[in-house]
Rosetta silent file (secondary structure, phi, psi, omega in degrees, C-alpha in Angstrom):
SEQUENCE: XXXXXXXXXXXXXXXXXXXXXXXXXXXXXXXXXXXXXXXXXXXXXXXXXXXXXXXXXXXXXXXXXXXXXXX
SCORE:     score description
SCORE:     0.000 S_00000001
   1 L     0.000  124.024 -176.988  -30.559    4.957   -7.311 S_00000001
   2 L   -80.773  143.016  176.468  -27.327    4.754   -9.298 S_00000001
   3 L   -89.021  127.284 -178.623  -24.338    2.863   -7.961 S_00000001
   4 L   -78.740  145.442  179.334  -21.215    4.998   -7.963 S_00000001
   5 L   -74.592  152.598  176.899  -18.074    3.647   -9.569 S_00000001
   6 L   -60.505  149.154 -179.233  -15.018    3.056   -7.377 S_00000001
   7 L   -62.287  135.915  179.053  -12.727    6.048   -7.076 S_00000001
   8 L   -97.204  115.937 -179.614  -10.065    6.217   -9.793 S_00000001
   9 L   -93.354  151.087  178.814   -6.660    7.105   -8.342 S_00000001
  10 L   -76.005  -21.220 -178.913   -3.807    8.630  -10.365 S_00000001
  11 E  -150.261  165.731  174.290   -1.284    6.273   -8.769 S_00000001
  12 E  -128.329  163.839  172.768   -0.948    3.166   -6.614 S_00000001
  13 E  -108.152  144.184  176.410    1.629    2.037   -4.091 S_00000001
  14 E  -135.107  153.248  178.202    3.464   -1.270   -4.381 S_00000001
  15 E  -106.516  122.783  175.740    5.929   -3.037   -2.101 S_00000001
  16 L   -79.696  108.372 -174.451    9.203   -4.246   -3.614 S_00000001
  17 L   -63.275  -26.752  179.681    9.637   -7.580   -1.835 S_00000001
  18 L   -71.258  -27.908  179.650   13.400   -7.612   -2.447 S_00000001
  19 L   -94.510  -21.232 -176.818   13.838   -4.375   -0.476 S_00000001
  20 L   -69.037  130.579  178.813   11.245   -5.059    2.228 S_00000001
  21 L  -108.253   14.783  176.437   12.763   -6.140    5.532 S_00000001
  22 L    54.252   44.109 -178.169    9.372   -6.925    7.158 S_00000001
  23 L   -84.808  -13.864  178.797    9.818   -4.318    9.880 S_00000001
  24 L    74.599    8.771  178.696    6.055   -3.516    9.988 S_00000001
  25 H   -59.946  -40.874 -179.902    6.610    0.262    9.882 S_00000001
  26 H   -65.125  -43.583 -178.981    4.172    0.536    6.969 S_00000001
  27 H   -64.193  -39.297  179.452    1.526   -1.573    8.709 S_00000001
  28 H   -68.648  -31.234 -179.609    1.796    0.500   11.891 S_00000001
  29 H   -81.415  -25.045 -175.669    1.406    3.765    9.952 S_00000001
  30 L   -71.762  123.243  179.644   -1.574    2.647    7.857 S_00000001
  31 L   -95.601   -5.375 -173.049   -4.851    3.936    9.291 S_00000001
  32 L  -110.992    5.321 -178.964   -7.022    2.272    6.661 S_00000001
  33 L    69.949   27.423 -176.569   -6.083   -1.395    7.018 S_00000001
  34 L   -84.967  -12.764 -179.409   -4.410   -1.329    3.622 S_00000001
  35 E  -104.185  131.764  178.904   -1.280   -3.262    4.601 S_00000001
  36 E  -143.682  165.898  175.552   -1.506   -7.004    5.116 S_00000001
  37 E  -100.318  122.044 -175.615    0.690  -10.102    5.172 S_00000001
  38 L   -83.576 -175.255 -177.371   -0.055  -12.316    2.168 S_00000001
  39 L   -63.786  -21.819  179.913    0.083  -16.109    1.762 S_00000001
  40 L   -94.144   12.711  179.310    3.816  -15.959    1.009 S_00000001
  41 L    60.209   41.652  173.705    4.411  -14.161    4.350 S_00000001
  42 L  -120.184  151.583  173.919    5.279  -10.853    2.679 S_00000001
  43 E   -73.136  142.890  178.448    3.756   -7.455    3.305 S_00000001
  44 E  -144.314  168.358 -179.711    1.402   -6.268    0.585 S_00000001
  45 E  -114.147  126.031  175.635   -1.006   -3.411   -0.058 S_00000001
  46 L   -85.130  105.688 -175.363   -4.733   -3.987   -0.431 S_00000001
  47 L   -69.195  -17.283  177.290   -5.630   -1.451   -3.108 S_00000001
  48 L   -72.268  -31.313  179.841   -9.336   -1.762   -2.270 S_00000001
  49 L  -105.164  -10.701  178.999   -8.821   -0.256    1.189 S_00000001
  50 L   -69.974  131.140  178.649   -5.761    1.921    0.419 S_00000001
  51 L  -101.126    5.591  178.118   -6.600    5.651    0.289 S_00000001
  52 L    61.457   36.433 -178.997   -3.208    6.619   -1.258 S_00000001
  53 L   -75.539  -25.299  177.600   -2.369    8.844    1.715 S_00000001
  54 L    89.325    2.300 -179.119    1.353    8.005    1.503 S_00000001
  55 H   -62.139  -41.616  179.386    1.902    7.301    5.205 S_00000001
  56 H   -66.004  -40.905 -179.715    3.343    3.838    4.465 S_00000001
  57 H   -59.073  -45.661 -179.650    5.518    5.273    1.701 S_00000001
  58 H   -73.698  -28.018 -177.204    7.024    7.863    4.046 S_00000001
  59 H   -79.750  -22.427 -173.728    7.408    5.379    6.924 S_00000001
  60 L   -68.890  118.139 -177.580    9.394    2.750    4.988 S_00000001
  61 L   -76.462  -14.670 -177.886   13.057    2.917    6.072 S_00000001
  62 L  -107.368   -1.703 -178.156   14.342    0.946    3.059 S_00000001
  63 L    72.148   24.705 -177.614   12.382    2.634    0.264 S_00000001
  64 L   -74.750  -20.815 -179.825   10.616   -0.650   -0.526 S_00000001
  65 E   -94.293  122.959 -177.467    7.285    1.064   -1.104 S_00000001
  66 E  -118.861  150.689  177.583    7.129    2.727   -4.499 S_00000001
  67 E   -98.724  124.756 -178.421    4.518    4.946   -6.110 S_00000001
  68 E  -121.910  139.647  179.180    3.506    3.804   -9.574 S_00000001
  69 E   -63.443  143.226  177.312    1.248    5.639  -12.068 S_00000001
  70 L   -91.500  125.972 -177.537   -2.171    4.130  -12.573 S_00000001
  71 L   -64.173    0.000    0.000   -2.886    3.461  -16.258 S_00000001
């Protein structure tokens, strides 16, 4: 039985820490557990569990979440 490779997405989401005001809107919108608070007490996106649905991107009131092309 062959092991399937992880899904290759065309883009990823990233959080610009300078724009993030830690309001938790992204975390509340995420249905996949993709948003977490890292060791530096900033919100971040776990790309392993992120499904690239865009809910966090649309929920962010400051535009801190950006969509970046995946190489």
